[in-house]
Structures are given as structure tokens and as C-alpha cells.
C-alpha positions as CSV (number, residue, x, y, z in Angstrom):
1,X,-17.4,-2.2,-5.8
2,X,-15.8,1.1,-5.8
3,X,-16.2,1.9,-2.1
4,X,-14.9,-1.5,-1.1
5,X,-18.3,-2.3,0.6
6,X,-19.8,-5.8,0.4
7,X,-23.1,-4.4,-0.9
8,X,-24.5,-1.7,-3.1
9,X,-26.5,1.4,-2.3
10,X,-29.6,-0.1,-4.0
11,X,-29.6,-3.0,-1.7
12,X,-29.7,-0.6,1.3
13,X,-32.5,1.3,-0.3
14,X,-34.5,-1.9,-0.8
15,X,-34.1,-2.8,2.9
16,X,-34.9,0.7,4.1
17,X,-37.9,1.3,1.8
18,X,-39.4,-2.1,2.4
19,X,-38.9,-1.8,6.2
20,X,-40.6,1.6,6.2
21,X,-43.6,0.4,4.2
22,X,-43.9,-2.8,6.2
23,X,-43.8,-1.0,9.5
24,X,-46.2,1.7,8.3
25,X,-48.8,-0.7,6.9
26,X,-48.1,-4.1,8.5
27,X,-49.0,-5.5,5.1
28,X,-46.4,-7.9,3.5
29,X,-48.3,-7.9,0.2
30,X,-47.8,-4.2,-0.2
31,X,-44.1,-4.5,0.6
32,X,-43.9,-7.4,-1.9
33,X,-45.5,-5.2,-4.6
34,X,-43.1,-2.3,-3.8
35,X,-40.1,-4.6,-4.2
36,X,-41.5,-6.4,-7.2
37,X,-40.8,-9.8,-5.7
38,X,-42.6,-12.8,-6.9
39,X,-42.8,-14.6,-3.5
40,X,-43.4,-13.5,0.1
41,X,-40.3,-15.5,1.1
42,X,-38.0,-13.1,-0.9
43,X,-39.9,-10.2,0.6
44,X,-39.3,-11.4,4.1
45,X,-35.5,-11.0,3.5
46,X,-36.2,-7.2,3.4
47,X,-39.3,-6.7,5.6
48,X,-38.2,-6.5,9.2
49,X,-40.2,-5.0,12.1
50,X,-38.7,-2.2,14.0
51,X,-37.5,-2.9,17.6
52,X,-40.5,-1.3,19.2
53,X,-43.2,-2.9,17.1
54,X,-44.3,-5.6,19.6
55,X,-44.3,-3.1,22.5
56,X,-46.4,-0.6,20.5
57,X,-48.8,-3.3,19.4
58,X,-49.3,-4.6,23.0
59,X,-49.6,-1.1,24.4
60,X,-52.4,-0.2,21.9
61,X,-54.2,-3.4,22.6
62,X,-54.0,-2.9,26.3
63,X,-55.3,0.7,26.0
64,X,-58.1,-0.3,23.7
65,X,-59.1,-3.1,26.0
66,X,-59.2,-0.8,29.0
67,X,-61.1,1.9,27.2
68,X,-58.3,4.5,27.6
69,X,-57.6,4.8,23.9
70,X,-59.9,5.1,20.9
71,X,-57.3,3.8,18.4
72,X,-58.0,0.3,17.0
73,X,-55.5,-2.4,16.4
74,X,-56.4,-2.5,12.7
75,X,-55.0,0.0,10.2
């Protein structure tokens, strides 16, 4: 590689794009279609949750349970 990096720019774009879609939708099938992968296992290489995903999910669930928020857990 010309820059001397162990990866290509397209690889970084696949990670970033897949991570963005997966975090926005929570749907691995959509991320799989975006990447054009034939299996979910190969999609899981790229689909990673952001660091605050669990905290956000629990916070929304707690607020909905207590009636302090109208947002639902489903998208």
C-alpha cells in the first residue's frame, strides 16, 4: 500500500458505514444488505455498537417504564 498502512481506505469506509447504519437502525439485516455480505457472521466483523449504546438503551427503558418519556424501545 502506498501510505504504508496495513489496510485500505475502503476497509475503513466499510467499518464506519456499517457501524453508522447498525447503530442508527439496530438491524443487522440492513447492515448486511448495505455491505453486500452473504452471511451475518461476516457482517458482525463490521457491525459494532457504539460505547454508549447499552447505557442509552437502559436509560430509554427506565424512562418509559417510569412514564417519564414517551419514546419507545422499538424503532
